[in-house]
mmJSON file of the N, C-alpha and C atoms, coordinates in Angstrom:
{"data_MODEL":{"atom_site":{
"group_PDB":["ATOM","ATOM","ATOM","ATOM","ATOM","ATOM","ATOM","ATOM","ATOM","ATOM","ATOM","ATOM","ATOM","ATOM","ATOM","ATOM","ATOM","ATOM","ATOM","ATOM","ATOM","ATOM","ATOM","ATOM","ATOM","ATOM","ATOM","ATOM","ATOM","ATOM","ATOM","ATOM","ATOM","ATOM","ATOM","ATOM","ATOM","ATOM","ATOM","ATOM","ATOM","ATOM","ATOM","ATOM","ATOM","ATOM","ATOM","ATOM","ATOM","ATOM","ATOM","ATOM","ATOM","ATOM","ATOM","ATOM","ATOM","ATOM","ATOM","ATOM","ATOM","ATOM","ATOM","ATOM","ATOM","ATOM","ATOM","ATOM","ATOM","ATOM","ATOM","ATOM","ATOM","ATOM","ATOM","ATOM","ATOM","ATOM","ATOM","ATOM","ATOM","ATOM","ATOM","ATOM","ATOM","ATOM","ATOM","ATOM","ATOM","ATOM","ATOM","ATOM","ATOM","ATOM","ATOM","ATOM","ATOM","ATOM","ATOM","ATOM","ATOM","ATOM","ATOM","ATOM","ATOM","ATOM","ATOM","ATOM","ATOM","ATOM","ATOM","ATOM","ATOM","ATOM","ATOM","ATOM","ATOM","ATOM","ATOM","ATOM","ATOM","ATOM","ATOM","ATOM","ATOM","ATOM","ATOM","ATOM","ATOM","ATOM","ATOM","ATOM","ATOM","ATOM","ATOM","ATOM","ATOM","ATOM","ATOM","ATOM","ATOM","ATOM","ATOM","ATOM","ATOM","ATOM","ATOM","ATOM","ATOM","ATOM","ATOM","ATOM","ATOM","ATOM","ATOM","ATOM","ATOM","ATOM","ATOM","ATOM","ATOM","ATOM","ATOM","ATOM","ATOM","ATOM","ATOM","ATOM","ATOM","ATOM","ATOM","ATOM","ATOM","ATOM","ATOM","ATOM","ATOM","ATOM","ATOM","ATOM","ATOM","ATOM","ATOM","ATOM","ATOM","ATOM","ATOM","ATOM","ATOM","ATOM","ATOM","ATOM","ATOM","ATOM","ATOM","ATOM","ATOM","ATOM","ATOM","ATOM","ATOM","ATOM","ATOM","ATOM"],
"id":[1,2,3,4,5,6,7,8,9,10,11,12,13,14,15,16,17,18,19,20,21,22,23,24,25,26,27,28,29,30,31,32,33,34,35,36,37,38,39,40,41,42,43,44,45,46,47,48,49,50,51,52,53,54,55,56,57,58,59,60,61,62,63,64,65,66,67,68,69,70,71,72,73,74,75,76,77,78,79,80,81,82,83,84,85,86,87,88,89,90,91,92,93,94,95,96,97,98,99,100,101,102,103,104,105,106,107,108,109,110,111,112,113,114,115,116,117,118,119,120,121,122,123,124,125,126,127,128,129,130,131,132,133,134,135,136,137,138,139,140,141,142,143,144,145,146,147,148,149,150,151,152,153,154,155,156,157,158,159,160,161,162,163,164,165,166,167,168,169,170,171,172,173,174,175,176,177,178,179,180,181,182,183,184,185,186,187,188,189,190,191,192,193,194,195,196,197,198,199,200,201,202,203,204],
"type_symbol":["N","C","C","N","C","C","N","C","C","N","C","C","N","C","C","N","C","C","N","C","C","N","C","C","N","C","C","N","C","C","N","C","C","N","C","C","N","C","C","N","C","C","N","C","C","N","C","C","N","C","C","N","C","C","N","C","C","N","C","C","N","C","C","N","C","C","N","C","C","N","C","C","N","C","C","N","C","C","N","C","C","N","C","C","N","C","C","N","C","C","N","C","C","N","C","C","N","C","C","N","C","C","N","C","C","N","C","C","N","C","C","N","C","C","N","C","C","N","C","C","N","C","C","N","C","C","N","C","C","N","C","C","N","C","C","N","C","C","N","C","C","N","C","C","N","C","C","N","C","C","N","C","C","N","C","C","N","C","C","N","C","C","N","C","C","N","C","C","N","C","C","N","C","C","N","C","C","N","C","C","N","C","C","N","C","C","N","C","C","N","C","C","N","C","C","N","C","C","N","C","C","N","C","C"],
"label_atom_id":["N","CA","C","N","CA","C","N","CA","C","N","CA","C","N","CA","C","N","CA","C","N","CA","C","N","CA","C","N","CA","C","N","CA","C","N","CA","C","N","CA","C","N","CA","C","N","CA","C","N","CA","C","N","CA","C","N","CA","C","N","CA","C","N","CA","C","N","CA","C","N","CA","C","N","CA","C","N","CA","C","N","CA","C","N","CA","C","N","CA","C","N","CA","C","N","CA","C","N","CA","C","N","CA","C","N","CA","C","N","CA","C","N","CA","C","N","CA","C","N","CA","C","N","CA","C","N","CA","C","N","CA","C","N","CA","C","N","CA","C","N","CA","C","N","CA","C","N","CA","C","N","CA","C","N","CA","C","N","CA","C","N","CA","C","N","CA","C","N","CA","C","N","CA","C","N","CA","C","N","CA","C","N","CA","C","N","CA","C","N","CA","C","N","CA","C","N","CA","C","N","CA","C","N","CA","C","N","CA","C","N","CA","C","N","CA","C","N","CA","C","N","CA","C","N","CA","C","N","CA","C","N","CA","C","N","CA","C"],
"label_alt_id":[null,null,null,null,null,null,null,null,null,null,null,null,null,null,null,null,null,null,null,null,null,null,null,null,null,null,null,null,null,null,null,null,null,null,null,null,null,null,null,null,null,null,null,null,null,null,null,null,null,null,null,null,null,null,null,null,null,null,null,null,null,null,null,null,null,null,null,null,null,null,null,null,null,null,null,null,null,null,null,null,null,null,null,null,null,null,null,null,null,null,null,null,null,null,null,null,null,null,null,null,null,null,null,null,null,null,null,null,null,null,null,null,null,null,null,null,null,null,null,null,null,null,null,null,null,null,null,null,null,null,null,null,null,null,null,null,null,null,null,null,null,null,null,null,null,null,null,null,null,null,null,null,null,null,null,null,null,null,null,null,null,null,null,null,null,null,null,null,null,null,null,null,null,null,null,null,null,null,null,null,null,null,null,null,null,null,null,null,null,null,null,null,null,null,null,null,null,null,null,null,null,null,null,null],
"label_comp_id":["MET","MET","MET","THR","THR","THR","GLY","GLY","GLY","ARG","ARG","ARG","ALA","ALA","ALA","ALA","ALA","ALA","ALA","ALA","ALA","GLY","GLY","GLY","LEU","LEU","LEU","ALA","ALA","ALA","ALA","ALA","ALA","LEU","LEU","LEU","ALA","ALA","ALA","ALA","ALA","ALA","GLY","GLY","GLY","ALA","ALA","ALA","ALA","ALA","ALA","LEU","LEU","LEU","LEU","LEU","LEU","LEU","LEU","LEU","THR","THR","THR","GLY","GLY","GLY","CYS","CYS","CYS","GLY","GLY","GLY","PRO","PRO","PRO","ALA","ALA","ALA","ALA","ALA","ALA","GLY","GLY","GLY","ALA","ALA","ALA","GLN","GLN","GLN","HIS","HIS","HIS","LYS","LYS","LYS","ALA","ALA","ALA","PRO","PRO","PRO","GLN","GLN","GLN","SER","SER","SER","VAL","VAL","VAL","SER","SER","SER","ASP","ASP","ASP","ASP","ASP","ASP","ALA","ALA","ALA","LYS","LYS","LYS","VAL","VAL","VAL","LYS","LYS","LYS","ASP","ASP","ASP","MET","MET","MET","GLN","GLN","GLN","ASP","ASP","ASP","LYS","LYS","LYS","LEU","LEU","LEU","ASP","ASP","ASP","ALA","ALA","ALA","ALA","ALA","ALA","ASP","ASP","ASP","ASP","ASP","ASP","ALA","ALA","ALA","ALA","ALA","ALA","ALA","ALA","ALA","GLN","GLN","GLN","ALA","ALA","ALA","ASP","ASP","ASP","ALA","ALA","ALA","ASP","ASP","ASP","ALA","ALA","ALA","THR","THR","THR","GLN","GLN","GLN","ASN","ASN","ASN","ASN","ASN","ASN"],
"label_asym_id":["A","A","A","A","A","A","A","A","A","A","A","A","A","A","A","A","A","A","A","A","A","A","A","A","A","A","A","A","A","A","A","A","A","A","A","A","A","A","A","A","A","A","A","A","A","A","A","A","A","A","A","A","A","A","A","A","A","A","A","A","A","A","A","A","A","A","A","A","A","A","A","A","A","A","A","A","A","A","A","A","A","A","A","A","A","A","A","A","A","A","A","A","A","A","A","A","A","A","A","A","A","A","A","A","A","A","A","A","A","A","A","A","A","A","A","A","A","A","A","A","A","A","A","A","A","A","A","A","A","A","A","A","A","A","A","A","A","A","A","A","A","A","A","A","A","A","A","A","A","A","A","A","A","A","A","A","A","A","A","A","A","A","A","A","A","A","A","A","A","A","A","A","A","A","A","A","A","A","A","A","A","A","A","A","A","A","A","A","A","A","A","A","A","A","A","A","A","A","A","A","A","A","A","A"],
"label_entity_id":["1","1","1","1","1","1","1","1","1","1","1","1","1","1","1","1","1","1","1","1","1","1","1","1","1","1","1","1","1","1","1","1","1","1","1","1","1","1","1","1","1","1","1","1","1","1","1","1","1","1","1","1","1","1","1","1","1","1","1","1","1","1","1","1","1","1","1","1","1","1","1","1","1","1","1","1","1","1","1","1","1","1","1","1","1","1","1","1","1","1","1","1","1","1","1","1","1","1","1","1","1","1","1","1","1","1","1","1","1","1","1","1","1","1","1","1","1","1","1","1","1","1","1","1","1","1","1","1","1","1","1","1","1","1","1","1","1","1","1","1","1","1","1","1","1","1","1","1","1","1","1","1","1","1","1","1","1","1","1","1","1","1","1","1","1","1","1","1","1","1","1","1","1","1","1","1","1","1","1","1","1","1","1","1","1","1","1","1","1","1","1","1","1","1","1","1","1","1","1","1","1","1","1","1"],
"label_seq_id":[1,1,1,2,2,2,3,3,3,4,4,4,5,5,5,6,6,6,7,7,7,8,8,8,9,9,9,10,10,10,11,11,11,12,12,12,13,13,13,14,14,14,15,15,15,16,16,16,17,17,17,18,18,18,19,19,19,20,20,20,21,21,21,22,22,22,23,23,23,24,24,24,25,25,25,26,26,26,27,27,27,28,28,28,29,29,29,30,30,30,31,31,31,32,32,32,33,33,33,34,34,34,35,35,35,36,36,36,37,37,37,38,38,38,39,39,39,40,40,40,41,41,41,42,42,42,43,43,43,44,44,44,45,45,45,46,46,46,47,47,47,48,48,48,49,49,49,50,50,50,51,51,51,52,52,52,53,53,53,54,54,54,55,55,55,56,56,56,57,57,57,58,58,58,59,59,59,60,60,60,61,61,61,62,62,62,63,63,63,64,64,64,65,65,65,66,66,66,67,67,67,68,68,68],
"pdbx_PDB_ins_code":[null,null,null,null,null,null,null,null,null,null,null,null,null,null,null,null,null,null,null,null,null,null,null,null,null,null,null,null,null,null,null,null,null,null,null,null,null,null,null,null,null,null,null,null,null,null,null,null,null,null,null,null,null,null,null,null,null,null,null,null,null,null,null,null,null,null,null,null,null,null,null,null,null,null,null,null,null,null,null,null,null,null,null,null,null,null,null,null,null,null,null,null,null,null,null,null,null,null,null,null,null,null,null,null,null,null,null,null,null,null,null,null,null,null,null,null,null,null,null,null,null,null,null,null,null,null,null,null,null,null,null,null,null,null,null,null,null,null,null,null,null,null,null,null,null,null,null,null,null,null,null,null,null,null,null,null,null,null,null,null,null,null,null,null,null,null,null,null,null,null,null,null,null,null,null,null,null,null,null,null,null,null,null,null,null,null,null,null,null,null,null,null,null,null,null,null,null,null,null,null,null,null,null,null],
"Cartn_x":[13.44,13.741,13.011,13.834,13.189,12.333,11.547,10.719,11.57,12.682,13.647,14.386,14.839,15.621,14.598,13.273,12.297,11.91,11.817,11.702,12.884,14.046,15.283,15.374,15.052,14.948,13.961,12.862,11.722,12.138,12.815,13.256,14.329,15.151,16.198,15.648,14.546,13.932,13.234,12.567,11.741,12.896,13.786,14.997,15.472,15.769,16.243,15.304,14.017,12.909,12.917,12.929,12.842,14.193,15.265,16.491,16.425,15.9,15.907,14.92,13.785,12.908,12.873,13.907,14.085,13.165,12.528,11.586,12.076,13.477,14.071,13.958,14.292,14.17,14.952,15.919,16.784,16.305,15.268,14.904,14.436,13.727,13.174,14.117,15.24,16.194,17.073,17.332,18.228,17.79,18.666,18.341,18.608,17.867,18.175,19.406,20.163,21.323,20.799,21.917,21.42,20.91,21.632,21.282,19.73,19.384,18.055,17.026,17.282,16.519,16.389,17.558,17.463,16.617,16.717,15.954,14.578,14.059,12.807,12.202,12.97,12.503,12.312,13.275,13.095,11.935,11.664,10.445,9.257,9.132,8.052,7.835,8.823,8.913,8.225,8.808,8.276,6.826,6.45,4.911,4.121,4.572,3.816,3.652,4.725,4.689,3.745,3.815,2.859,1.339,1.153,-0.197,-0.594,0.266,-0.194,-0.366,0.374,0.024,-1.259,-1.582,-2.845,-3.967,-3.867,-4.949,-5.021,-3.96,-4.032,-4.724,-4.396,-4.877,-6.449,-6.771,-8.26,-9.008,-8.385,-8.897,-9.056,-8.074,-8.27,-9.259,-9.39,-10.636,-11.929,-11.936,-13.282,-13.462,-12.546,-12.63,-12.986,-12.545,-12.783,-14.154,-14.704,-15.981,-17.097,-16.737,-17.709,-17.785,-16.68,-16.612,-17.172,-17.463,-18.101,-19.402],
"Cartn_y":[35.869,35.49,36.334,36.862,37.64,36.818,37.412,36.732,36.023,36.781,36.227,35.034,35.033,33.854,32.682,32.953,31.959,31.342,32.115,31.536,30.706,31.233,30.445,29.176,29.02,27.797,26.879,27.312,26.544,25.848,26.737,26.245,25.162,25.399,24.435,23.083,23.225,21.99,21.224,22.003,21.395,20.619,21.239,20.727,19.398,19.463,18.276,17.11,17.504,16.34,15.734,16.63,16.005,15.282,15.705,14.887,13.496,13.463,12.242,11.231,11.625,10.802,10.457,11.131,10.694,11.356,12.491,13.154,14.389,14.523,15.558,15.481,16.462,16.547,15.449,14.93,13.825,12.38,12.149,10.939,10.03,10.543,9.821,9.747,10.538,10.633,9.49,8.769,7.598,6.377,5.776,4.63,3.395,2.307,1.077,0.387,-0.172,-0.938,-2.211,-2.844,-3.914,-5.03,-5.253,-6.338,-6.138,-4.842,-4.664,-4.952,-4.702,-5.058,-6.684,-7.293,-8.785,-9.268,-8.58,-8.98,-8.849,-7.682,-7.482,-8.72,-9.023,-10.246,-11.409,-11.714,-12.942,-12.796,-11.743,-11.461,-11.729,-11.213,-11.318,-12.935,-13.479,-15.068,-15.92,-15.379,-16.061,-15.831,-14.607,-14.196,-15.084,-15.098,-15.834,-17.168,-17.963,-19.192,-19.398,-18.499,-18.599,-18.458,-17.566,-17.425,-18.747,-19.338,-20.558,-21.683,-21.672,-22.759,-22.505,-21.253,-20.909,-21.228,-20.88,-21.338,-22.904,-23.723,-25.14,-25.552,-25.066,-25.443,-25.155,-23.974,-23.746,-24.576,-25.025,-25.95,-27.305,-27.581,-29.027,-29.039,-27.925,-27.836,-27.886,-27.149,-27.19,-28.711,-29.379,-30.591,-31.654,-31.481,-32.375,-32.137,-30.921,-30.574,-31.28,-31.128,-31.86,-33.186,-33.82,-35.407,-35.955,-35.066,-35.661,-35.344],
"Cartn_z":[0.115,-1.172,-2.102,-3.296,-4.234,-5.183,-5.964,-7.07,-7.963,-8.495,-9.387,-8.881,-7.632,-7.091,-6.911,-6.617,-6.387,-7.732,-8.732,-10.097,-10.569,-10.325,-10.691,-9.938,-8.619,-7.969,-8.417,-8.708,-9.464,-10.627,-11.554,-12.896,-12.457,-11.766,-11.339,-10.886,-10.075,-9.588,-10.527,-11.55,-12.614,-13.437,-13.781,-14.601,-14.129,-12.727,-12.061,-12.154,-11.882,-11.962,-13.343,-14.365,-15.686,-15.979,-15.542,-15.799,-15.052,-13.925,-13.099,-13.684,-14.17,-14.673,-16.03,-16.667,-18.158,-19.099,-18.698,-19.491,-20.257,-20.244,-20.931,-22.424,-23.027,-24.6,-25.385,-24.779,-25.43,-25.072,-24.272,-23.838,-25.062,-26.019,-26.981,-28.204,-28.177,-29.249,-29.158,-28.22,-28.175,-28.918,-29.654,-30.383,-29.678,-29.877,-29.133,-29.432,-28.648,-28.886,-29.71,-30.498,-31.302,-30.371,-29.271,-28.272,-27.759,-27.413,-27.063,-28.13,-29.326,-30.369,-30.484,-30.316,-30.48,-29.134,-28.05,-26.817,-27.155,-27.861,-28.12,-28.949,-30.045,-30.838,-30.042,-29.084,-28.217,-27.404,-26.765,-26.057,-26.881,-27.995,-28.982,-29.144,-29.594,-29.979,-28.633,-27.59,-26.333,-25.983,-26.228,-26.08,-27.021,-28.334,-29.25,-28.917,-28.415,-27.947,-26.821,-25.905,-24.724,-25.186,-26.151,-26.736,-27.355,-28.035,-28.618,-27.677,-26.608,-25.649,-24.841,-24.623,-24.056,-24.935,-26.211,-27.18,-27.178,-27.258,-27.172,-25.98,-24.742,-23.524,-23.527,-24.059,-24.157,-25.062,-26.129,-27.128,-26.483,-25.71,-24.978,-23.982,-23.233,-22.305,-22.887,-24.178,-24.819,-25.262,-25.923,-26.298,-25.306,-24.079,-22.898,-22.46,-22.51,-22.125,-23.082,-24.402,-25.323,-25.216,-24.807,-24.779,-23.505,-22.478,-21.337,-21.163],
"occupancy":[1.0,1.0,1.0,1.0,1.0,1.0,1.0,1.0,1.0,1.0,1.0,1.0,1.0,1.0,1.0,1.0,1.0,1.0,1.0,1.0,1.0,1.0,1.0,1.0,1.0,1.0,1.0,1.0,1.0,1.0,1.0,1.0,1.0,1.0,1.0,1.0,1.0,1.0,1.0,1.0,1.0,1.0,1.0,1.0,1.0,1.0,1.0,1.0,1.0,1.0,1.0,1.0,1.0,1.0,1.0,1.0,1.0,1.0,1.0,1.0,1.0,1.0,1.0,1.0,1.0,1.0,1.0,1.0,1.0,1.0,1.0,1.0,1.0,1.0,1.0,1.0,1.0,1.0,1.0,1.0,1.0,1.0,1.0,1.0,1.0,1.0,1.0,1.0,1.0,1.0,1.0,1.0,1.0,1.0,1.0,1.0,1.0,1.0,1.0,1.0,1.0,1.0,1.0,1.0,1.0,1.0,1.0,1.0,1.0,1.0,1.0,1.0,1.0,1.0,1.0,1.0,1.0,1.0,1.0,1.0,1.0,1.0,1.0,1.0,1.0,1.0,1.0,1.0,1.0,1.0,1.0,1.0,1.0,1.0,1.0,1.0,1.0,1.0,1.0,1.0,1.0,1.0,1.0,1.0,1.0,1.0,1.0,1.0,1.0,1.0,1.0,1.0,1.0,1.0,1.0,1.0,1.0,1.0,1.0,1.0,1.0,1.0,1.0,1.0,1.0,1.0,1.0,1.0,1.0,1.0,1.0,1.0,1.0,1.0,1.0,1.0,1.0,1.0,1.0,1.0,1.0,1.0,1.0,1.0,1.0,1.0,1.0,1.0,1.0,1.0,1.0,1.0,1.0,1.0,1.0,1.0,1.0,1.0,1.0,1.0,1.0,1.0,1.0,1.0],
"B_iso_or_equiv":[0.0,0.0,0.0,0.0,0.0,0.0,0.0,0.0,0.0,0.0,0.0,0.0,0.0,0.0,0.0,0.0,0.0,0.0,0.0,0.0,0.0,0.0,0.0,0.0,0.0,0.0,0.0,0.0,0.0,0.0,0.0,0.0,0.0,0.0,0.0,0.0,0.0,0.0,0.0,0.0,0.0,0.0,0.0,0.0,0.0,0.0,0.0,0.0,0.0,0.0,0.0,0.0,0.0,0.0,0.0,0.0,0.0,0.0,0.0,0.0,0.0,0.0,0.0,0.0,0.0,0.0,0.0,0.0,0.0,0.0,0.0,0.0,0.0,0.0,0.0,0.0,0.0,0.0,0.0,0.0,0.0,0.0,0.0,0.0,0.0,0.0,0.0,0.0,0.0,0.0,0.0,0.0,0.0,0.0,0.0,0.0,0.0,0.0,0.0,0.0,0.0,0.0,0.0,0.0,0.0,0.0,0.0,0.0,0.0,0.0,0.0,0.0,0.0,0.0,0.0,0.0,0.0,0.0,0.0,0.0,0.0,0.0,0.0,0.0,0.0,0.0,0.0,0.0,0.0,0.0,0.0,0.0,0.0,0.0,0.0,0.0,0.0,0.0,0.0,0.0,0.0,0.0,0.0,0.0,0.0,0.0,0.0,0.0,0.0,0.0,0.0,0.0,0.0,0.0,0.0,0.0,0.0,0.0,0.0,0.0,0.0,0.0,0.0,0.0,0.0,0.0,0.0,0.0,0.0,0.0,0.0,0.0,0.0,0.0,0.0,0.0,0.0,0.0,0.0,0.0,0.0,0.0,0.0,0.0,0.0,0.0,0.0,0.0,0.0,0.0,0.0,0.0,0.0,0.0,0.0,0.0,0.0,0.0,0.0,0.0,0.0,0.0,0.0,0.0],
"pdbx_formal_charge":[null,null,null,null,null,null,null,null,null,null,null,null,null,null,null,null,null,null,null,null,null,null,null,null,null,null,null,null,null,null,null,null,null,null,null,null,null,null,null,null,null,null,null,null,null,null,null,null,null,null,null,null,null,null,null,null,null,null,null,null,null,null,null,null,null,null,null,null,null,null,null,null,null,null,null,null,null,null,null,null,null,null,null,null,null,null,null,null,null,null,null,null,null,null,null,null,null,null,null,null,null,null,null,null,null,null,null,null,null,null,null,null,null,null,null,null,null,null,null,null,null,null,null,null,null,null,null,null,null,null,null,null,null,null,null,null,null,null,null,null,null,null,null,null,null,null,null,null,null,null,null,null,null,null,null,null,null,null,null,null,null,null,null,null,null,null,null,null,null,null,null,null,null,null,null,null,null,null,null,null,null,null,null,null,null,null,null,null,null,null,null,null,null,null,null,null,null,null,null,null,null,null,null,null],
"auth_seq_id":[1,1,1,2,2,2,3,3,3,4,4,4,5,5,5,6,6,6,7,7,7,8,8,8,9,9,9,10,10,10,11,11,11,12,12,12,13,13,13,14,14,14,15,15,15,16,16,16,17,17,17,18,18,18,19,19,19,20,20,20,21,21,21,22,22,22,23,23,23,24,24,24,25,25,25,26,26,26,27,27,27,28,28,28,29,29,29,30,30,30,31,31,31,32,32,32,33,33,33,34,34,34,35,35,35,36,36,36,37,37,37,38,38,38,39,39,39,40,40,40,41,41,41,42,42,42,43,43,43,44,44,44,45,45,45,46,46,46,47,47,47,48,48,48,49,49,49,50,50,50,51,51,51,52,52,52,53,53,53,54,54,54,55,55,55,56,56,56,57,57,57,58,58,58,59,59,59,60,60,60,61,61,61,62,62,62,63,63,63,64,64,64,65,65,65,66,66,66,67,67,67,68,68,68],
"auth_comp_id":["MET","MET","MET","THR","THR","THR","GLY","GLY","GLY","ARG","ARG","ARG","ALA","ALA","ALA","ALA","ALA","ALA","ALA","ALA","ALA","GLY","GLY","GLY","LEU","LEU","LEU","ALA","ALA","ALA","ALA","ALA","ALA","LEU","LEU","LEU","ALA","ALA","ALA","ALA","ALA","ALA","GLY","GLY","GLY","ALA","ALA","ALA","ALA","ALA","ALA","LEU","LEU","LEU","LEU","LEU","LEU","LEU","LEU","LEU","THR","THR","THR","GLY","GLY","GLY","CYS","CYS","CYS","GLY","GLY","GLY","PRO","PRO","PRO","ALA","ALA","ALA","ALA","ALA","ALA","GLY","GLY","GLY","ALA","ALA","ALA","GLN","GLN","GLN","HIS","HIS","HIS","LYS","LYS","LYS","ALA","ALA","ALA","PRO","PRO","PRO","GLN","GLN","GLN","SER","SER","SER","VAL","VAL","VAL","SER","SER","SER","ASP","ASP","ASP","ASP","ASP","ASP","ALA","ALA","ALA","LYS","LYS","LYS","VAL","VAL","VAL","LYS","LYS","LYS","ASP","ASP","ASP","MET","MET","MET","GLN","GLN","GLN","ASP","ASP","ASP","LYS","LYS","LYS","LEU","LEU","LEU","ASP","ASP","ASP","ALA","ALA","ALA","ALA","ALA","ALA","ASP","ASP","ASP","ASP","ASP","ASP","ALA","ALA","ALA","ALA","ALA","ALA","ALA","ALA","ALA","GLN","GLN","GLN","ALA","ALA","ALA","ASP","ASP","ASP","ALA","ALA","ALA","ASP","ASP","ASP","ALA","ALA","ALA","THR","THR","THR","GLN","GLN","GLN","ASN","ASN","ASN","ASN","ASN","ASN"],
"auth_asym_id":["A","A","A","A","A","A","A","A","A","A","A","A","A","A","A","A","A","A","A","A","A","A","A","A","A","A","A","A","A","A","A","A","A","A","A","A","A","A","A","A","A","A","A","A","A","A","A","A","A","A","A","A","A","A","A","A","A","A","A","A","A","A","A","A","A","A","A","A","A","A","A","A","A","A","A","A","A","A","A","A","A","A","A","A","A","A","A","A","A","A","A","A","A","A","A","A","A","A","A","A","A","A","A","A","A","A","A","A","A","A","A","A","A","A","A","A","A","A","A","A","A","A","A","A","A","A","A","A","A","A","A","A","A","A","A","A","A","A","A","A","A","A","A","A","A","A","A","A","A","A","A","A","A","A","A","A","A","A","A","A","A","A","A","A","A","A","A","A","A","A","A","A","A","A","A","A","A","A","A","A","A","A","A","A","A","A","A","A","A","A","A","A","A","A","A","A","A","A","A","A","A","A","A","A"],
"auth_atom_id":["N","CA","C","N","CA","C","N","CA","C","N","CA","C","N","CA","C","N","CA","C","N","CA","C","N","CA","C","N","CA","C","N","CA","C","N","CA","C","N","CA","C","N","CA","C","N","CA","C","N","CA","C","N","CA","C","N","CA","C","N","CA","C","N","CA","C","N","CA","C","N","CA","C","N","CA","C","N","CA","C","N","CA","C","N","CA","C","N","CA","C","N","CA","C","N","CA","C","N","CA","C","N","CA","C","N","CA","C","N","CA","C","N","CA","C","N","CA","C","N","CA","C","N","CA","C","N","CA","C","N","CA","C","N","CA","C","N","CA","C","N","CA","C","N","CA","C","N","CA","C","N","CA","C","N","CA","C","N","CA","C","N","CA","C","N","CA","C","N","CA","C","N","CA","C","N","CA","C","N","CA","C","N","CA","C","N","CA","C","N","CA","C","N","CA","C","N","CA","C","N","CA","C","N","CA","C","N","CA","C","N","CA","C","N","CA","C","N","CA","C","N","CA","C","N","CA","C","N","CA","C","N","CA","C","N","CA","C"],
"pdbx_PDB_model_num":[1,1,1,1,1,1,1,1,1,1,1,1,1,1,1,1,1,1,1,1,1,1,1,1,1,1,1,1,1,1,1,1,1,1,1,1,1,1,1,1,1,1,1,1,1,1,1,1,1,1,1,1,1,1,1,1,1,1,1,1,1,1,1,1,1,1,1,1,1,1,1,1,1,1,1,1,1,1,1,1,1,1,1,1,1,1,1,1,1,1,1,1,1,1,1,1,1,1,1,1,1,1,1,1,1,1,1,1,1,1,1,1,1,1,1,1,1,1,1,1,1,1,1,1,1,1,1,1,1,1,1,1,1,1,1,1,1,1,1,1,1,1,1,1,1,1,1,1,1,1,1,1,1,1,1,1,1,1,1,1,1,1,1,1,1,1,1,1,1,1,1,1,1,1,1,1,1,1,1,1,1,1,1,1,1,1,1,1,1,1,1,1,1,1,1,1,1,1,1,1,1,1,1,1]
}}}
């Protein structure tokens, strides 16, 4: 195999790897669909509720420890 053919094969393999992993130049250029944005808001809301529940549980544990 000549050096030129090996270089071409290496470039082809690198391009295929980038395409398959989504690391190509257009990977960050896509905008999220409206449904995805809505899903992100739902996830944040659920995470906020979970954090509040964790805080309440920690406060209840602290209160129970002080009362005993």
